[in-house]
C-alpha positions as CSV (number, residue, x, y, z in Angstrom):
1,M,-34.4,-74.9,-49.3
2,I,-32.7,-72.8,-50.8
3,S,-33.4,-69.0,-51.7
4,I,-33.2,-67.7,-55.1
5,K,-31.1,-64.2,-55.8
6,N,-30.2,-62.4,-58.9
7,I,-31.8,-64.8,-61.8
8,P,-29.2,-64.2,-64.1
9,I,-31.5,-64.9,-67.1
10,S,-34.1,-62.4,-68.6
11,H,-36.9,-64.3,-69.3
12,P,-40.1,-62.8,-67.3
13,D,-41.8,-66.0,-65.8
14,A,-38.3,-67.1,-64.7
15,P,-39.0,-66.1,-61.1
16,S,-42.1,-67.3,-61.2
17,L,-41.1,-70.7,-62.4
18,V,-38.2,-71.0,-59.7
19,G,-40.9,-70.1,-56.9
20,V,-43.2,-72.6,-58.0
21,V,-40.2,-75.3,-58.1
22,L,-39.4,-75.1,-54.9
23,S,-43.1,-74.6,-53.7
24,A,-42.6,-78.2,-55.3
25,A,-39.4,-79.2,-53.7
26,K,-40.0,-78.1,-50.0
27,I,-43.6,-80.4,-49.7
28,I,-41.4,-83.9,-51.0
29,L,-38.7,-83.0,-48.6
30,Q,-41.4,-83.1,-45.9
31,I,-42.9,-86.4,-47.1
32,Y,-39.2,-88.1,-48.2
33,S,-38.4,-87.6,-43.8
34,E,-42.0,-89.6,-42.8
35,N,-42.8,-93.1,-43.6
36,F,-44.5,-93.6,-47.5
37,T,-46.3,-96.4,-48.8
38,T,-45.7,-97.1,-52.7
39,E,-48.9,-97.3,-55.3
40,Y,-48.5,-98.3,-59.1
41,K,-50.4,-97.4,-62.1
42,E,-51.8,-99.3,-64.9
43,D,-48.5,-99.4,-66.8
44,R,-46.6,-101.2,-63.3
45,E,-44.1,-97.5,-62.6
46,P,-44.6,-96.5,-59.1
47,V,-46.2,-93.5,-57.3
48,T,-46.3,-92.2,-54.1
49,I,-48.5,-89.4,-52.0
50,A,-45.4,-87.4,-53.0
51,D,-45.3,-87.4,-56.7
52,K,-49.2,-86.6,-56.2
53,K,-49.0,-84.1,-54.0
54,S,-46.4,-82.5,-55.8
55,D,-48.1,-82.5,-58.5
56,E,-51.4,-80.5,-57.6
57,Q,-49.1,-78.2,-56.1
58,I,-47.6,-77.4,-58.9
59,I,-50.8,-77.1,-61.4
60,K,-51.9,-74.9,-58.3
61,E,-49.2,-72.7,-59.0
62,L,-48.8,-72.5,-62.4
63,Q,-53.2,-71.9,-62.7
64,Q,-52.1,-69.0,-60.6
65,Y,-49.6,-67.5,-62.3
66,F,-50.6,-68.1,-65.9
67,P,-54.7,-68.5,-66.6
68,S,-54.7,-68.8,-69.8
69,D,-52.1,-71.7,-70.2
70,K,-52.6,-75.5,-70.5
71,I,-50.8,-77.2,-68.1
72,L,-49.2,-81.1,-68.9
73,T,-48.4,-83.8,-65.9
74,E,-47.4,-87.0,-65.1
75,E,-50.3,-87.1,-62.4
76,H,-52.4,-85.8,-64.3
77,G,-51.9,-85.6,-68.1
78,L,-53.5,-82.4,-69.8
79,V,-54.7,-79.8,-67.9
80,I,-56.9,-77.2,-70.3
81,P,-57.3,-73.7,-68.8
82,S,-61.3,-72.4,-68.0
83,I,-60.4,-69.2,-69.5
84,K,-59.3,-69.0,-73.7
85,E,-56.4,-71.1,-74.4
86,S,-53.2,-69.3,-75.0
87,N,-49.9,-71.4,-77.5
88,R,-48.8,-71.3,-74.0
89,L,-47.9,-75.3,-72.5
90,W,-45.9,-75.8,-68.9
91,I,-44.5,-79.4,-68.8
92,V,-43.9,-81.1,-65.7
93,D,-42.4,-84.6,-64.0
94,P,-43.2,-83.6,-60.4
95,I,-40.2,-86.4,-59.6
96,D,-38.2,-87.2,-62.1
97,G,-36.8,-90.7,-60.2
98,T,-39.8,-91.4,-58.2
99,K,-37.3,-95.3,-58.1
100,E,-34.7,-93.5,-56.3
101,F,-37.3,-91.1,-54.0
102,I,-39.2,-94.3,-52.7
103,N,-35.0,-95.8,-52.3
104,R,-34.5,-92.6,-50.2
105,T,-30.8,-92.0,-53.0
106,G,-31.6,-88.4,-53.1
107,E,-31.4,-88.9,-56.7
108,F,-34.4,-86.9,-57.9
109,S,-35.8,-83.9,-58.9
110,V,-39.0,-81.6,-60.0
111,Q,-38.5,-81.1,-63.6
112,I,-40.8,-78.5,-65.0
113,A,-40.4,-76.4,-68.6
114,L,-42.8,-74.0,-70.9
115,A,-43.0,-74.7,-74.7
116,I,-44.6,-71.6,-76.5
117,N,-46.5,-73.2,-80.3
118,E,-44.5,-75.9,-79.7
119,S,-41.1,-74.5,-79.0
120,L,-38.9,-75.2,-76.0
121,S,-38.6,-71.6,-73.9
122,L,-37.9,-71.7,-70.7
123,G,-36.7,-75.1,-68.3
124,A,-35.7,-75.9,-64.7
125,V,-34.9,-79.2,-63.0
126,Y,-34.6,-78.8,-58.7
127,Q,-32.9,-81.4,-57.2
128,P,-34.6,-81.1,-53.2
129,T,-32.1,-83.2,-51.6
130,S,-28.8,-81.2,-52.8
131,S,-30.4,-77.8,-52.8
132,T,-29.5,-77.8,-56.5
133,L,-31.4,-76.3,-59.6
134,Y,-31.0,-76.2,-63.0
135,L,-31.9,-72.9,-64.9
136,A,-32.4,-72.3,-68.6
137,S,-34.0,-70.5,-71.2
138,E,-33.5,-70.0,-75.3
139,N,-30.3,-67.9,-76.1
140,E,-29.9,-67.5,-72.3
141,G,-27.8,-70.6,-71.7
142,C,-28.0,-73.3,-68.8
143,W,-27.4,-72.1,-65.0
144,Q,-26.2,-73.9,-62.3
145,Y,-27.5,-72.7,-58.4
146,S,-26.5,-74.3,-55.3
147,S,-26.2,-73.9,-51.8
148,E,-22.5,-74.1,-52.2
149,S,-22.1,-71.2,-54.5
150,D,-24.0,-68.6,-56.8
151,W,-24.9,-69.1,-60.0
152,K,-22.7,-70.6,-62.6
153,R,-23.4,-71.0,-66.1
154,L,-23.1,-74.9,-67.4
155,Y,-21.1,-75.9,-70.6
156,V,-20.7,-79.2,-72.4
157,S,-17.1,-80.2,-72.6
158,K,-17.0,-80.7,-76.8
159,S,-13.8,-82.3,-76.5
160,F,-13.3,-86.1,-75.1
161,T,-10.6,-88.7,-74.9
162,P,-10.9,-92.2,-75.8
163,N,-12.3,-92.9,-72.8
164,L,-16.5,-92.1,-73.0
165,T,-18.0,-92.0,-69.8
166,L,-21.4,-93.3,-70.3
167,A,-24.5,-91.8,-67.6
168,I,-26.8,-94.7,-67.1
169,S,-29.7,-95.3,-64.7
170,K,-29.3,-97.0,-61.8
171,N,-32.4,-99.1,-61.6
172,H,-33.0,-100.0,-65.2
173,P,-29.2,-99.5,-67.6
174,C,-30.1,-99.5,-71.3
175,S,-28.3,-102.4,-72.4
176,L,-28.2,-100.8,-76.0
177,G,-26.6,-97.8,-73.9
178,Q,-24.1,-100.8,-72.7
179,R,-23.2,-102.7,-76.1
180,I,-22.4,-98.9,-77.8
181,H,-20.4,-97.8,-75.1
182,K,-18.5,-100.6,-75.0
183,L,-18.2,-100.4,-78.9
184,L,-17.0,-97.2,-78.6
185,G,-14.1,-98.2,-76.0
186,G,-15.4,-96.1,-73.5
187,T,-14.5,-98.4,-69.4
188,S,-16.1,-95.4,-67.7
189,K,-20.0,-94.6,-66.3
190,I,-21.8,-93.1,-64.0
191,S,-25.8,-94.3,-62.3
192,R,-27.8,-90.6,-61.8
193,G,-31.3,-91.6,-61.1
194,G,-34.1,-89.4,-64.0
195,V,-33.7,-87.7,-67.0
196,G,-32.7,-84.2,-65.4
197,L,-30.1,-85.0,-63.7
198,K,-28.5,-87.6,-65.8
199,L,-28.3,-84.6,-68.8
200,M,-27.2,-82.3,-66.1
201,A,-24.3,-84.7,-65.6
202,I,-23.0,-84.3,-69.1
203,A,-23.3,-80.9,-68.9
204,K,-21.2,-80.7,-65.7
205,N,-18.7,-83.0,-67.7
206,E,-18.9,-85.5,-65.7
207,A,-20.5,-87.4,-68.3
208,N,-20.6,-87.5,-72.4
209,Y,-23.4,-89.5,-73.5
210,Y,-26.7,-91.0,-72.2
211,I,-28.5,-93.6,-74.5
212,N,-32.1,-94.2,-73.6
213,N,-34.0,-97.3,-76.0
214,S,-37.5,-97.3,-73.4
215,N,-40.7,-96.2,-75.9
216,K,-42.1,-95.6,-72.5
217,T,-40.5,-91.5,-72.8
218,K,-42.9,-89.2,-72.5
219,A,-42.6,-85.6,-72.7
220,W,-42.4,-85.0,-68.8
221,D,-39.3,-86.7,-69.2
222,S,-37.5,-84.8,-71.3
223,A,-38.4,-81.1,-71.7
224,A,-36.5,-79.3,-68.8
225,P,-33.7,-81.7,-69.3
226,E,-34.0,-80.9,-73.5
227,I,-33.7,-76.7,-73.2
228,L,-31.1,-77.2,-70.5
229,F,-28.6,-79.6,-72.7
230,K,-28.7,-78.3,-76.0
231,E,-29.0,-74.1,-73.5
232,A,-25.4,-76.2,-72.1
233,G,-24.4,-76.5,-75.8
234,G,-25.7,-80.7,-75.5
235,I,-27.3,-82.3,-79.0
236,I,-30.5,-84.2,-77.9
237,T,-33.2,-86.4,-80.2
238,D,-34.7,-89.8,-80.5
239,L,-32.6,-92.8,-81.4
240,K,-33.3,-91.9,-85.2
241,G,-32.2,-88.5,-85.0
242,N,-35.2,-86.8,-84.8
243,S,-36.1,-83.3,-82.4
244,F,-38.8,-84.5,-80.0
245,S,-42.7,-82.6,-80.5
246,Y,-44.4,-80.7,-77.4
247,A,-47.4,-80.5,-79.0
248,P,-50.2,-80.8,-75.8
249,K,-51.6,-84.1,-77.1
250,D,-48.6,-85.7,-78.5
251,Y,-46.5,-86.5,-75.8
252,R,-45.0,-89.9,-75.6
253,H,-41.1,-90.7,-77.4
254,K,-41.5,-93.9,-78.5
255,N,-37.5,-93.8,-80.2
256,G,-35.8,-92.8,-77.2
257,L,-33.7,-91.1,-76.4
258,V,-29.8,-89.9,-77.0
259,A,-28.3,-87.4,-75.5
260,S,-24.7,-86.4,-75.6
261,C,-21.6,-83.3,-75.7
262,S,-21.1,-83.1,-79.2
263,N,-22.2,-84.0,-82.7
264,E,-19.1,-86.0,-83.3
265,L,-20.3,-88.7,-80.8
266,H,-23.9,-88.4,-81.2
267,E,-23.1,-89.1,-84.9
268,K,-21.5,-92.0,-84.3
269,V,-23.9,-93.1,-81.4
270,L,-26.7,-92.3,-83.7
271,K,-25.0,-94.6,-86.4
272,L,-24.6,-98.2,-84.2
273,A,-28.1,-97.4,-83.4
274,Q,-29.4,-98.1,-86.3
275,V,-27.5,-101.7,-86.5
276,Y,-28.3,-102.6,-82.8
277,S,-31.6,-101.8,-81.8
């Protein structure tokens, strides 16, 4: 685990968010080092004791810091405060990349974002196995901190060569994405677990874009990665070019997700998606 110092953004809730993320990661790493069993939800998605314990810890700490805020999590759904509600919603994925956790690839992360009046204000993605934190707040940039380096601001590359690199999933690569990649002349691919780590790969110029045509994407999959990616200069929409909603009860994103390093590339992807979806 790392000790985070000198947070480079001024959002008043950033220190608390970082503390919550690191606390959840500590629990996850402890379970990761042990034997654990895998269960399956009604939708056949896997879940482990680490998902549940991380979720519980995050809810507990967020309620301590922000007792009037609503919380939306993958494992508990919408948690309404017992006192008067605020206009703030924390959106939580306790482990983004559960399959990678199960397979012990290290490609998973904790993701938490804050939406105020349904607009993303603050977000963090933390990869426990590499002790790497990504942090962003509105209009303050996307920042990376790791055990190997101090804070570093991330920017997507707006220039790209014809040899595009596509970020893909390790366990369920998107056939539409593969087809569009081929049509655009791309030959290079990198695989990452979870939405957050894929988008951060683009922010670090390891890839140019990511395409997901699943109708099962939820707010907790995209919220923290979205504010991070936008603050790094990236573009993210659904496959129809629409922005995502972060209303408390509107958490299903049924039209996939496209994240690109530039407007030019994004428009090309959306046009091809309309033809081949």
